[in-house]
MARDO-284899 format. One record per atom (N, C-alpha, C): x, z, y. Coordinates in steps of 0.02 Angstrom, whole numbers, plus 50000, padded with zeros to 5 digits. Example, Ala and Ser with C-alpha at 12.3 -4.5 7.8 and 13.67 -1.06 7.14 Angstrom:
506605039049716 506155039049775 506605039049835 506425035449888 506845035749947 506455039450002 
//
This chain:
510144860052475 509624856852453 509434851652476 509554850752549 509364844552578 509854838452567 510604839852539 511144835852503 510684831752454 510354837752415 510094835052335 509814830252364 509194832352411 508654828652432 508734821152458 509174821552474 509594815252533 509804811752456 510044815252395 510584810252367 510154806552313 509684809952299 508924806852237 508744803552268 508354802352330 507814797852368 507284801552339 506684796352347 505964798152321 505814793152272 505474792552237 505154788052201 505554784252128 506074787652118 506534785552038 506044785852006 506054780551984 505784781051889 506234777751846 506014777351780 506574774751731 506094770351684 506204768551618 505944763851565 505104767151602 504724762551553 504014763451535 503954768151508 503624772851495 503344779451469 503904785551476 504374784051532 504834790151546 504824789851616 504264790851660 504254790351739 504594796951771 505014796651807 505154805051838 505074802951932 504524804651939 504394804852019 504704809852041 504784810052109 505274811752143 504794813252237 504874818652264 504324815852328 504644821752389 504704820252440 504864824152490 504664829652523 503934828952510 503634833052536 503424838052468 503164846052478 503044848652444 503554853652396 503384857652367 503974862352342 504114860252274 504674858552245 504824856052185 505014861352133 504594860152096 504464865852037 504854862551965 505354862651935 505664857651867 505594866951811 505214863651738 505104869951703 505384864851644 505904868751622 506304868151552 505774869551480 505634865251434 505194869851399 504394867251400 504214866951353 503364864151352 503004863951292 503104870751278 502844875051233 501954878051232 502554885151268 502044892251289 502354893651352 502454896651364 502774899951437 502804893551483 502964889251466 503214882951504 502574878751541 502124877651492 501354874251502 500984880351524 501144885951528 500634893851554 500994894251653 501544891751641 501954892751717 501544886751759 501814879751718 501524873951737 500724876551794 500194874951728 499864875851728 499424883651802 499714887751808 499764894351845 499874892251912 500574887351917 500934886351969 500454881852014 500054875551973 499744870652022 499084874852039 498674879652024 498174883852029 498384886852097 498974889852094 499214891552152 499354889552226 499934883352190 500104878752237 499894871552231 499414867752256 499134863252247 499524857552245 500034856752307 500384853152344 501194853252304 501104857352263 501984856752244 502124851852164 502714849952174 502774843952135 503084848952063 502614847452009 503034850451941 503214844751896 503774848151867 503834843251817 504164846151747 503844846751698 503944850251638 504194843951591 504984846951553 505494844651514 505274846351442 505224842751399 505104845251320 505344840651284 505904843851251 506514839451197 505954837151131 505444839751119 505114834851070 504544832351104 503984829151022 503434825951038 502894828851088 502794836351040 502164837251088 502154844151133 501624845351158 501794849751227 501124856151215 501274860751237 500864864951264 500364864751165 500934866051110 500614866651069 500524875451035 499904877450985 499924885150966 500324883750913 501164887550921 501434887450877 501494890250814 501144898550834 500984903750786 500364899150733 500224896250778 499414892850733 499594887450676 500434887550674 500514882150648 500454883550562 500584889950527 500644891250473 499924891950456 499324891850486 498654891650480 498454881450465 498764878150504 498704870950516 498924866850433 499584872750405 499924869350344 499404872250288 499184878050305 498454880250238 497884875950261 497854873250304 497214867450309 496514872650340 496684879650367 496384882350416 496164878250479 496504874850499 496594873350561 496484865050532 496034860150533 495914852950497 496544849650499 496574847550580 496844842050611 497464845850670 498094842550674 498574845850726 498374844250781 497894842450822 497724842650864 497194848650905 496984849650836 496484857950854 497114864450881 497854862750866 498154866350921 498374865250957 498164858751003 498384856951063 497794858351106 497114859551063 496584857851108 496524862651164 495994863151214 495804867451260 495064871451247 494834876151259 494164877251231 493694873251246 493594868351270 493204862951284 493344857151252 493884856651216 494044851551182 494544843751186 494844847951262 495214840851281 496084842051245 496414836651220 496924838651202 497574837351260 497694843751251 498314845051292 499024840451280 498964835051300 499444830751272 499854828251341 500494823551354 500554825051424 500224820151459 499804815451460 499144812951489 498724817051527 498524823151471 498264827551505 498654834651549 499104832951541 499514837951612 499674832051678 499644827251653 499674820551726 498924822151758 498364820451755 497924817051735 497584824551779 497524830951722 496894836551749 497484844251779 498154842551762 498634847451804 498974842651857 498864836551858 499514834451899 500244837451895 500404837151823 501134840951807 501324834951768 501994830551808 502394824851750 502764828251690 502414827551640 502714830251581 503144823051545 503684825351540 504374822651488 504464823851438 504024821051379 504304822651311 504904816851296 505064819751235 505714817251188 506424818451257 506354821851275 506834822751360 507194831651340 507854829651352 508364833051317 508574837451404 508494842751429 508994846551479 509674846251461 510174844251496 510824844151459 511104851151496 511104849551565 511614854151619 511064856951666 511274862351683 510964863751756 511414864551792 511424860551878 511754861951937 511644866551974 511764871951968 511504878052014 511794874252088 512264874052093 512674872552168 512164868052222 512044861352170 511644856752188 510874855352186 510554860952136 510084861052124 509824855052088 509994854252012 509914849451982 509814850951906 509514848451858 509354849251808 509534839351763 510204841451740 510354832951714 510014833751640 509764827151633 509324826451575 509254819351557 509164818851472 509164814551438 508774812051421 508484804151404 507964802751373 508174802551312 507914802951247 508054803651169 508064797251135 507464794351189 507464788251155 507714781751167 507894782951235 508204775351269 508974779451270 509344785951266 509914787451287 509884786151378 509424784351421 509784784051486 509454792451509 510094793751556 510254800251595 510054800751690 509644807051682 509464807651752 509384813751786 509634814151861 509714820851885 509044822751901 508764828551893 507914830151921 508224835251973 508084836852050 507974840752082 507604844652077 507704850752084 507204857152100 507164862052153 506914863552175 506834870152216 506844878552187 506454877552141 506384881952098 506354879052010 506684883251987 506764882251922 506504885051854 506244883551818 506014889051752 506434886951702 506694891051637 506734890151586 506394893351545 506264889951492 505814891851455 506014889651378 506474889451355 506784885351295 506724888751214 506304896151236 506024896351167 506774899651120 506664899851071 506944901851014 507114897250960 507814897550931 507794892850850 507854897350817 507734892850738 507784897150670 508564898450652 508544902450620 509054905350610 509264902450553 509894897250525 509774893750491 510534895450433 510444900150409 511054901250349 511534895450326 512194897750338 512744889150320 512784891250238 512344890850219 511954892350141 512354884050103 512604883050062 512714876350039 512104873650008 512144868450035 511454863250015 510904864850049 510974869850103 510554872450157 510094863350200 510474857150182 510434853450200 510004846950174 509904850450115 509334846150054 508594844750062 508474837750039 507814836250076 507444841950032 506634843450066 506244848650046 506504855950064 506834856450114 507014863050141 506784863250213 506404867050229 506384867550308 506204873150314 506174874750408 506364879050422 505494881750485 505184877250482 504584877750526 504514882250591 504964876850616 504964881350698 504964873850747 504464868350729 504224864150759 503554859250737 503124856350769 502604854350736 502634849050702 503174845550744 503224839250676 503604841050612 503814846350607 503784850150548 503164850550488 502954855650536 502174857750487 501954852950477 501944845950522 501614842350480 501794837250407 502594838450414 502784835450373 502674839550313 502954846650316 502454851250265 502024849550222 501314849850270 500884848950254 500824842950229 501054838050250 500984830850199 501004831050141 501724834450125 502034837450072 501574839850008 501214847150037 500974849649980 500364846349974 499924842750028 499384839750008 499414832749955 499964830749987 500094822849950 500264821849898 500984827049857 501384827549817 500924830649749 500484826449734 500324830649657 500674831949599 501404832149634 501734835549558 502154840949595 501984842849645 502234848349685 502034854949653 502314860749621 501974864349564 502444871749617 502954871349609 503194875949641 503644877049706 503604884249732 503954883249815 504344888649812 504774888449847 505174896249864 505214897749954 505064903949941 505004905350039 505664909050040 505944907750073 506534912250111 506654918450179 506494923550153 506354926350209 505684931850176 505524936050212 504844940450199 504734942450272 504684939250313 504484940850378 503784937050386 503544937250460 502784935350481 502774928650449 503234925250473 503184918150466 502994915650384 503524918050351 503574919050258 502644920350243 502674926450263 501674927750257 501374925850274 501284920650332 500904918450354 500634910150320 501214907950296 501064901550255 500964904350198 500834909650158 500764909750075 499994905950076 499664907050112 498934904050105 499044895950078 499424895050128 499564885250110 499614884350043 500134888650011 500224887249931 499814888749888 499394895749906 498884898749870 498194892549865 498134889749918 497454884749909 497724878949891 498444877749863 498514871449839 498474871449760 498614878149770 498944880749676 499684879749671 499884880549724 500674879349700 501054887549691 501444887449642 501774895149619 502184896049670 502334900649731 502654903649757 502964908449767 503564908249759 504014915049772 504304915949833 504344921749859 504714925249892 505244930049874 505814925849930 506704928649904 506834932849976 506784939349983 506874943450037 507564945850019 508064948750046 508644951050065 508374958350062 508124960150122 507934969050131 507484970150051 507354978150074 506914979250015 506094978749989 505874976750056 505174977650071 505004971950102 504374968750119 504144961750133 504154965850231 503994962750260 503924964550335 504294968350360 504814972050361 505194975950360 505114976650450 505144972750488 505144973550554 504494979650567 503874978550523 503134978450552 502844984950515 502914984350442 502754988750405 503294994150372 503225000850359 503585005850330 503635002950244 503775007450222 503855004450139 503255005850095 502975012550102 502375011750058 501795008550074 501735004050155 501164999850164 501514991550130 502014990350146 502524984350131 502254984550041 502254989550018 502034989449936 501364987349945 500754990549979 500104988649972 500214979149975 500634976650015 500684970550038 500824966549968 501314967849961 501814967849884 501314964749843 500904970349802 500604971849762 499994966049787 499734964749833 499204960949844 499394953649828 500144951349853 500174943549833 500314942449759 500554949549738 500604948049652 499954946449623 499524949249649 498914948849608 498524942649628 498874938249693 498644931649701 499204926749660 499364927449628 499974923749587 500544923449618 500774925149683 501634925749704 501974930749667 502604928349678 503104932249638 503464932349710 503774940749694 504124943949766 504804945749727 505304942649755 505774945949764 506254949449805 506094957749791 506564959149860 507234963149857 507594962449895 508124966249868 508584960249850 508614953149855 508984949049825 509324942649885 509644941349864 510034936749930 510124929649895 509954926249931 510064918549914 510744917149932 511234911849864 511904909349869 511774903849901 511524899949840 511504890749887 510654890049858 510864882349893 510234878949848 510594871249812 510274871249759 510534864149719 509954859049721 510274853049722 509894847949724 509774843349679 509294838949659 509454835049594 509634827449643 509704822549579 510114815649604 509824811949677 509244815149693 508784810849748 509204816449798 509274821449789 509584823549861 509124827249865 508554829349835 507964834349844 508354841249820 508014846249859 508024854649827 507784853449752 508034856549705 507814856549658 507824864449622 508394868849649 508534876449628 508804879149681 508474886849686 508834891249736 508984895449686 509834898149706 510054901349657 510334909549723 510164913549684 510234919549722 510824924249681 510834930849703 511364936149659 511074937749596 510554936849585 510144937949522 509794934849470 509704927749486 509334922349453 509274914949486 508974910949464 509074906149482 508374901449460 508044899649510 507234898749540 507244890349558 507014888049492 506984882849501 506204880149556 506404874749605 505814873049658 505754866249671 505214864649700 505254858749725 505204857549809 504994862949833 505104865449906 505484871049922 505764870749999 505744878150006 505894879050081 505684884750102 505614886750168 505934889450191 506194891550240 506794897350260 506714897650332 506454904050317 506044908450375 506424915350374 507194915250407 507384922950408 507554925550471 507224923350537 507164923750580 507414918350629 507174921350699 507524916650752 508064918550801 508404915450847 508784919050881 508664912850965 508694918951010 508384916551063 508864908451089 508634905051127 508984898551139 509274898651233 509814900151220 510074903451268 510674898951306 510734893551274 511504892251285 511394886651365 510994882751382 510854881951431 510874887151494 510594892451482 510774898051537 511294901051527 511714900051475 512264903951482 512894897651500 512964893551490 513184888951526 513214886351603 512534890151632 512374888451693 512734894751736 512944899751693 513154904951708 512744910551722 512104909151716 511584914551699 511854921051670 511454925751699 511634934951657 511474933751601 511654935151535 511554936451472 511374945251463 510874946051420 510704954551419 511264955351367 511254961551349 511394964551283 511024962251231 510424959351226 509924958351172 510144952051155 510484948751193 510784940251176 510324935951217 509694939951253 509374933751291 509604934751361 508994928851396 509144929751461 508884934951487 509234938951533 509204944751575 508804942551647 508104945151643 507734944151701 507364950451750 507104952151784 506754955051829 506114956451809 505714959751813 505124961051817 504584955251847 505234952751910 504654944151911 504754940751871 505284942451814 505434936451784 505894932551800 506304933251848 506834932451904 507464931651860 507974928251856 508624929051839 508824928351879 509684929851864 510084930851925 510354928751954 510014920451959 509984916752004 509464916252025 509134919752108 508474918452128 508024913652117 508364908952121 507924900752119 507684900052041 508074903052004 507974901151940 507514907051885 507104906251861 506524909151830 506724907751763 506454913351709 506364913351648 505894916951588 505764912751550 505334919851512 504994915651452 504534918851380 504534917851323 505034921951263 505164917151215 505554916051168 506284919851199 506654917751276 507204915651272 507574922751301 507024926251330 507194931551372 507084939651331 507474943251351 507414951551343 506754952551387 506484957951341 505834961751411 506014968351402 505584974551429 505574980951425 505294982251360 505734988151302 504954988951271 504724997351298 504014996751295 503705001851336 503725008051314 503875008651234 503945014251201 504605018851202 505015012851186 505905013751179 505955014451243 505835012551301 506225012451375 506825004351374 507015003351306 507624999251311 507304991651326 507894989051322 507504979651326 507574979651231 507314972451232 506944970451162 506954963051171 506974960351120 506954952751095 506134953551070 505614949551095 505084949551080 504924941351073 505064937351007 504784930251009 503994929950980 503544929351018 502714928951031 502474926851067 502244921051045 501684914451084 501154918651148 501014924651120 500504930451175 501154932551239 501514935151223 502084938251262 502194932451320 502424924751279 502644919951321 502124918151355 501384916051344 500844915651392 500914920851439 500884926151434 500834930051505 501404930151545 501894929651519 502494929451552 502564922451614 502444917351540 501974910151609 501804913551676 501214915251668 500764917651723 501154919951768 501494924351747 501874929451801 502364922851847 502634919451827 502944917551829 502814910651876 502014908851854 501784904851901 501714908151987 501314912651995 501294916752049 501874918352086 502634918052051 503244920752093 503504913752117 503484908552076 503834904152102 503554900252142 502914901352150 502404897052215 502474901552268 502404906952275 502544913952306 501764914552338 501204914452269 500724915752267 500544922852272 500964927152247 500904932952225 501584936252221 501954941352213 502404945252182 502114948852110 501824946952059 501764949351997 502234951151967 502314955151950 502764957751873 502384958251802 502774957551770 502724959551693 503044964951664 502634969851646 503054977351647 503314977651575 503284975451526 503514976151450 503044975051414 503174977051354 502944975751287 503034983351244 502454983751217 502424989051139 502484988351082 502614981951075 502654980151022 502274976650946 501584973351000 501064973850969 501094964750905 500864966450866 500974960750827 500524961050767 500154954350747 499694953550677 499724946150645 499654948850594 499414941650558 499094942150498 499004937950457 498504935650405 498804933550357 498724939650289 499244935050227 498684935250163 498564929550159 497874930350109 497334934950131 497244937650100 496314942150111 496674950150128 497234950750167 497454956750207 497594954250276 497364958250314 497614957250384 498194964050411 498394963150425 499274965750429 499224966950512 499284971550541 499594973850609 499814978850609 500144978450670 500764985250701 500734985050793 500574991850827 500864992650879 501254997950886 501754997350927 502205004750940 502905001750890 503195007250867 503685008050804 503425009750747 503755009350692 503775008450644 504155017550629 504055021950584 504585028850577 505075024550572 505425022750525 506155019850524 506585018950593 505925015750643 506215011050713 506095019750749 505845021050741 505575029150774 506265033750781 506675033750718 507005039750706 507595036450736 507825027250739 508415023850732 508465025650847 507755026750853 507775025850941 507755033950947 507915035450904 508145043650944 507565048850941 506925047250925 506525051750915 506355055350837 505975061650838 506065062850787 505355063250741 505435057550714 504445055950691 504385060150664 503645059350655 503005062150600 502575059650594 502485059350551 501925052450504 501455056250464 500795051150462 500335052450393 500145046150395 499645045150339 499465040050279 498675040350281 498095036550315 497385037550301 497085033150298 496775031350243 496515026550215 495595029250262 495215020550264 494635020350309 494345015850305 493585016450332 493295009650289 492945010150372 492844999150394 493024999650471 492324999950523 491875004150445 491135006650498 490905012450451 490345014850478 490095020750463 490055020750366 490245027050350 490255026750272 489455021750253 488915024050268 488515025350253 488235017950270 488455012750310 488325007050332 488595002450281 488174998250269 488394994050203 488874987650229 489364985050195 489724978250201 490434982350250 490624988850235 491054990050278 491724986750221 492254987850274 492794985950223 493544990350248 494094991850181 494414995850182 495184995050249 495435000850247 496054998450293 496555006750267 497215003450264 497415007950273 497935010250338 497915016950355 498345016450412 498755022750425 499335021550441 500175024350454 500125025750527 500065032350540 500315031350618 500875037650631 501365036050686 501885040150680 501895042150781 502085048750769 502105051950817 502765056650850 503085057050886 503785063250903 503425069650894 503645070550845 503565078650831 503505082550892 504005083450933 504125089550977 503425087251036 503535082551060 503135079251101 502335079251095 502065076351039 501645073050992 501325068451019 501955065251065 501725057851117 501715051651046 501115047651046 501125044151000 501545039151020 501695036550945 502175031150945 502075024450908 501785026150856 501535018050844 501015018550800 500765012850770 500255012850724 500385005150687 500225006250603 500445000950565 499405003050513 499324994850520 498764995550488 498444990850446 498294991350368 498264986050331 497774986650283 497474977950264 496754980750251 496454975150250 495854972350236 495404968750225 494904969250293 494964975250321 494424976450376 494704976250432 494404978250495 494384974550556 494954977350589 495594975250580 496304979150605 496254976350666 496104969550672 496404968850765 496024973450813 495434974550789 495234980850841 495644985550875 495784990450795 496224995150797 496834995450823 497144990350812 497824988150831 497824988550908 497344983950941 497244983151006 497174988651047 496664992851036 496625002051039 497175004451029 497775003850992 498305006850991 498815004851051 498844998251064 499044996051102 499124998051185 498394999551182 498045001251261 498465011351261 498355013151239 498705019751216 499475021651225 499665015251194 500465016551181 500665014051256 500395010151286 500645007251354 500315013951405 499925016351412 499765023051441 500055029951413 500665029351352 500905033251339 500465040651316 500065038751295 499565044851267 500165050251235 499655055751222 499865060451163 499405059651114 499425062351053 498885063350994 498285065551033 498395069751066 497665073251081 497285069151144 497705066951178 497295062851219 496945055451195 497395055351118 497195049151095 496455049751051 496575054651030 496075056050985 495455057651000 495735058851079 494815058951124 494605053651175 494995049151155 494825042251210 493935041451204 493625038951230 492825038051233 493035031351216 492785028951151 492885021151118 492225021751093 491805015751085 491045016051058 491115015550997 490385019550984 489995018750906 489295017350906 489315014750839 488715011450821 488805011050745 488495011650721 488485012450634 488835006750606 488354999750619 488884993850610 489444992450626 489784996550687 490474993950673 490834999850657 490815004450680 491245011650666 490985019150659 491555023150645 491175029250644 491065032650697 490645041250682 490545042950759 491295046950778 491645047350729 492515049250752 492735043450736 493055041250780 493375033450763 493865034150713 494035029650681 494385029450621 495125032350665 495485027050697 496075031750719 496055037250745 495425041150782 495545047650803 495425054350753 495295052250681 495395054350612 496005054850601 496205048650608 497065048950593 497425054050639 497415053050695 497545058250751 497635062650720 496935066050727 496895071750726 497075075050637 497115072550610 497515073350547 498315074450549 498545070150602 499145072050599 499315077050636 498845078450705 498975084050741 498905090150680 498535090150620 498445096350600 499075096750554 499475090650535 500135091750498 500555092950543 500705092950602 501095097850646 501165102250650 500385103450661 500325112150684 500265116650611 500265113950577 500365116850502 499615118350466 499145116350504 498575118850465 498415114550407 498755106950407 498645101850361 499215101250328 499715105250286 499845103550251 499945098350199 500495092950205 500395086850145 500985086150113 500835081450075 501555077650062 501345069050056 501935067050066 501945059250068 501905056350012 501795050450019 501595045749947 502315045449929 502785044249932 503485043349915 503815050049892 503755056749927 503865061449893 503465063849838 502745062649845 502405063049778 502395059549730 502795052549727 502925048649676 503555052149639 503985055449691 504735060249667 504595065549625 503965069349640 503785074249615 503505072049540 503315067549538 502875068449473 503445064349419 503915060249446 504515059549380 504915064449395 504815069349425 505395076349417 504935082049375 505535083449341 504925090349278 505045096349328 504725094549378 504575104049422 503835104749393 503905112549413 503385116749394 502895115749463 502225112249451 501695113749488 501045111549473 500485111049511 499825110749482 499585103549525 499665100249487 499155094449520 498515093449507 498085095149569 497455098249579 497095093049599 496545090049546 496365084949584 495645087249585 495095087149650 494545089549654 493935084649663 494085080349630 493705073149620 493095073749572 492465071649593 492115072049524 492185068249469 491615069649424 491935067449353 492045058049355 491175056149391 491335048949397 491945045849415 492135048149471 492765046649492 493365046649454 493675052249427 494115051349385 494095047849322 493395046849316 493455041549258 493645034349270 493555032349335 493805025949358 494465026249348 494955032849370 495755032249384 495945041049392 496315042049354 496705048049351 497235048049334 497745053449357 498445053749348 498485054449281 498985052949243 499055056349171 499525058849177 499755065349175 500285070949166 500045078249163 500655078549138 500305085249081 500085091649131 500275091349214 500165095349256 499635095049294 499305090449267 498605087849306 497825093449280 497595095849317 496795099149313 496345096949354 495915096149333 495165095449363 494715100649392 494515101549450 493885104549483 493515102549509 493055097649511 492565096149578 492485101249612 492495097749692 492655103949728 491845106649741 491555105749711 490725107849746 490905112949689 491225114649607 491395119749588 491765125149594 492205122449657 492885126449662 492725133949665 492205134849718 492095142149740 491785148249696 491655144049648 491525148249569 492065147949521 492465142949518 492955143749464 493725144049509 493905146549555 494565147749579 495135150149552 494665154849515 495135159349486 495395154749401 495265148849401 495835145749366 496225141849359 496395144449458 497055140149453 497595144149414 498095143249409 498815146249380 498745149449449 499095155949430 499685158149489 500375158149492 500415158549577 501155158949566 501595151449581 501315147149551 501315139949553 501115135949613 501685130249654 501415126549687 500915120749668 500155118649734 499785116549709 499675109149758 499805104349743 499715098449762 499075096249752 498615094449792 497975094449803 497685086249801 497355084449763 497025075149780 496445075049765 496145070649811 495625067149803 495595061149802 495155058049829 495045051849861 495325046549923 495215050749971 495515049850020 495825054350087 495935059650045 496355065250083 495975070150113 495315068850131 494685074950162 494575079250106 494455078450073 494305086150022 494645089049997 495285085949991 495885087949973 496005094550024 496145090850088 496325095050141 495655099150153 495145098950152 494655105350134 495005111050086 495175108050045 495395112449976 495755117749999 496245115150020 496885117750040 496765123750107 496175123250140 496025125950176 495845134550154 495135131550101 494935136450055 495405140950026 495805138149982 496465141249983 496795145150008 496965143750058 497175149150102 496725153250117 496015152650133 495675159650144 495655162950100 496005162450023 495855168449969 496595167949956 497065168650000 497625171850007 498305166449976 498015158849941 498375154849915 498665150549959 499555152949981 499805148150020 500015140249997 500395139849952 501015138049919 500485129649906 500135128149946 499635122449922 499655115749995 499755110849943 499805104750003 499365097449972 499105095250025 498855088549994 499235081849983 498985078849981 499185069749955 499015067850010 499195063950060 499225058550095 498975054050084 498255052350115 497885045650083 497475045350015 497595052149966 497415053649932 497455047149874 497035047149824 496925041049783 497065033049794 496625034849845 496615025749874 497165025049900 497635027949940 498205025049956 498635023349903 498625030649856 499325028149774 499075023249763 498355021549742 498355015349692 498425010549731 498475008649796 498725004049839 499605001549846 499845007949842 500545005549851 500945008849798 500975014449751 501405017149726 501045013349633 500375013749644 500175013149573 499805009549576 499775002549586 499304996449624 498794994749561 498164995549575 497824991649527 497154996549489 497265003549509 496985007849455 496195010349474 495775011249485 495015012849487 494935011249534 494285013549586 493895010049632 493935015349687 493475011349733 493545016249817 492925019449803 493005027349833 492395032949836 492545033849913 491875033149949 491915035550004 491935044950027 492225047750043 492005054850067 491715057550140 
//
């Protein structure tokens, strides 16, 4: 360390606009990466150690911006790019802000080329001038983030094709959408969160957008197929075209070298712009070349203190792996929320202020897609099975206020648990209602590894303008407990669809009122209707010896009916999970209205 100090000296500087200051006093902290985890680590380190010399290196032009807000900037919800970089009091977090307010030397347009662990140096290049320098460190933080996956497709480098992984690119996309009056259509390759978040931008400008997704459903890592159908149908209602199960083969350009066509394995799609958002990979080249340990996930391996295999080097954000508290396995979780929390832990540890730890994640994610709020905490049913659980699930619709209070908005909830232990494994929520409150509640329960019984009896708040007396999550948990115990025998939406399409002999028993069935009912020869309030007097009209599939609007009355029928000796009765409300949002979108039960 002393040799490195002697070799470098103090006060070294380069051309104007790229000063590199060095000091003989105070701990020298160097941070590589200036978007989320890096700035958070720098700010926390400064609060914990006012004497440390902190240098932050960023390859791009902007620092400390909300990368997750870029789709909303493109859509115009965030009017100016500076909005993504301002503090709550209105200061723009640019390099000068970090120098003046945080006493952090911030080097933009600077690439970290190599880490010399033996001499504790970071070798950097000024991308504007080509100058190189060596920056010594006592503690080093790697926050290099992730880079977009760019498929090696023919024509991928045509003009008008973007990956939306930098603020500079977001600025260019928004300018193109707003200023190109001839822009009529665009293609989004990939059906993940970035793709869905950017849909507002095209919808607001009247651009015909097509999403092309290789998998069979959208948001495959967030939603199971039934809820993904709700999302897909809603996007179509707003004029978007959705192509799932379709592979992009190449891009074709016009005479000016601009993208003009997307060719898939099923069709050719004319376009004037394409956004390729098929996922990201951790940016670990610098760490790997420095000999740091890389985990099985392909991310930098760190301990609970965010410390790498080198005790003087820490790492956080999209380039590191973290613990999944639900599965007990390592995972890759590239989210700004995770990066910021990890940055704070790093700031404590590199200054010696505390030995704070980062426990891990439960897989909490949320987004806005047009007028839908979409969220997930924990595992989907598919992920639960993949990770060795025996998953059992249920779907319930709900309103985000008491049913008698005006202004309530609907949500569709899917809850997943382990069949044997009844441990809560995950929840998905979609709809125009208050999704974030539900998802954050679930995240807390997952962190505590609650069972369904514990979760259903959590002491959550109640007032009619905000919630029902038994929360919608507790109602869902209790419905799932009934299913596991056998008290509530259900049929899933997918299985119901299969039964309707087959020629099996059963009774499709609808106990809704006449005004409800007038809005929507299933046209099937096996269909019969008896309103629930008439059932005690008309139960004898039900055919003997046939399976009964009971349906109502959201599932409550049909569950009650199955219990009533069991009391009369009719055991072969199940009810449709989520009722007609869930059915119409997923497999038969667009029919009928809503009815509270």
